N, C-alpha and C positions, 0 to 999 in steps of 0.2 A: 062810115069810113073810119079806118083806124088812123091814129096820129102817127106821123113819120117818126122813126126811131132817131134819137139825137145822134149827131156825128160821132161823139165820143162816149158811146154807151159803155156800161160796165162790161159787157161781153167783149168789146174792142180792147179795153185795157187789160182784161184777163188774157186775151190772145197776145197782146204786146208783152206782158209779163212772162208768159210761157215761152215765147220765142226768145226773148232776151236772156232768160235764165238758161235756155238750151244753148244759146250762143256763147255765153260765158263758160258754161260747162265744156262745150266743144273746144274753146280756146285753152282751157286748162289741160285738156287731153292732148292737143297739138303740142303744147310746150312740154308735156310729160314725154311724148314720143321723141321730140327733139333732144331733150336732155338725156333720155335713155341711150341714145346713140352717141351724143357728144360727150356725155359726162362733164367733166370740168377740163377737158383737154383742149378747148379752143378759147380764144379771147371772147368769143360771142356767148359762151355758155353762161357767164355771170350776168350778162345783159338779158339773156333769155330767162334765166332764173328769176331775175327781178321783175320782168314782165309777168311771169307766171304767178308770182305772189300777188301782184295787182289784180290779175284776172280772178284768182281764187277769192280775193276780197270782194270783187264785184259779184261773183257768184254767190257768196255767202249773204250779201245784202239782198240779192234777188230771191234767194231761198227764203229768207226771213219775210220778205214782202209777199211771196207766194203763200206762205203759211198764214200770215196775218189776214190775207184777203180770201183764203180758201180756194186758191187756184191750183189746179193739178199741173204738174210738169208734163212735158211731152212724153207720150208713150214710146217715142223713138230714142230716148236717152241711151239705152244700151247700144243702139246702132251708132249714135254720135260718139260714144266712148271709143268704140273700136275704130270708126272712121277717122276721128280726130287723132288718136294715137298713131294710126297707120300713116296718115298724112304727115304728121310731125316727124316720125321716124324716117319716112321715105325722103322728105326734103333734106333732113339732116344727113342722110347717107350720101346724097349727092354732094353736099358740102355746106359750109357755113353761109355762103352767099345765097344759096337756094333756100336754106332755112329762113334767112332774112327776107327773101322774096315771098315766101309763104306768109310771113307776118305782115309785110307791106300789103299784099293782096287782100288778106282777111280784113285787116284794119281799114283799108280803103272802102271795102264793101260795108263794113259795120258802121263806119262814119256816115255813109249815105243812108243806111237803114235807120240809124238813130236820128239823123236830121229829119227824115220823113216822119218819124214818130213824134218828135218834138213839135213839128208843124201841125200834125194831126191833133195832138193833145191841146195845144194852145194853153189856156189858163184853166182847163177843166180838171186837171189832176196834178197839183203842184208837187206833191210828194214824188210821184213817178217821173214827171218831167224833170225835176231837179236831179234825181238819180241819173237819168239818161244823159242830161247835159254834163254832169260831172264825169260819167264814164266815157262819154264821147271825147272829152278833152284828153283823157288817158289814152284812148285808142288812137287819137291823132298823134299823140307824142310817141306811141309805139311805132306807128307808121313812119314818122320822121326818123326815129332812131334806126329803124330797119333800112331805110333808104341811105342814111349816112353810113351804115355799116356795109354797104355794097350790094344791096338787094338787086339793083338794076344790072349788076355785073354777073348775075347768075346765068348759067347756060340756058338759052332759050327763054329769057326773062319774059318777053311779051306773051308767049304761049303759056308758060307756067302761071303767070299772073292771071291771064284770062280764064284759064281752066279752074283755078282756085276760086276766083270771084264768082264764076258760074256755079260752082259747087256750093258756095255760101248762099247764093240766091235760091238755089233748089232746097237747101236745108231750111232756110227761112220759110219758104212756102209750105214745105211738108210739116214743119213744126207748128205752123198756124192751124193746120187741119187735123193733125193726129196727136 
């Protein structure tokens, strides 16, 4: 009989890293799409640009950890590039509140995702869990800022939020596997 694989095996943390890097990459692309449409013409553009800088810093740290641990990024990165930019541009075209609704929805789902990862990691990988905890705090702040900026006033907010959150869950599952 073979011994059961530990709950937090190296393979599990490799998958976590791949998914998290893909998520941060996707976030940078969403913000790039929003800013391409909004430019600096709205009061929310500066807020979005600041969030984009944080997401780029998250991605850079995940990129470095991927390289350090020899983990490959998802093969779906080109798809996430196009999909993220398109989602950002589309929500910005509807208006600043819909762009904020996108941020609120994405960050809500990522908060849940990161919370599950922190629970799964426990004390097994302090480097990774520390990064995830730090980034989760930033994502929560982004969500709160988006809500304060009127995300819930976006046209069809419940539908938009639910669709974006579903898309995030699908992207996570696909990035775990591919």
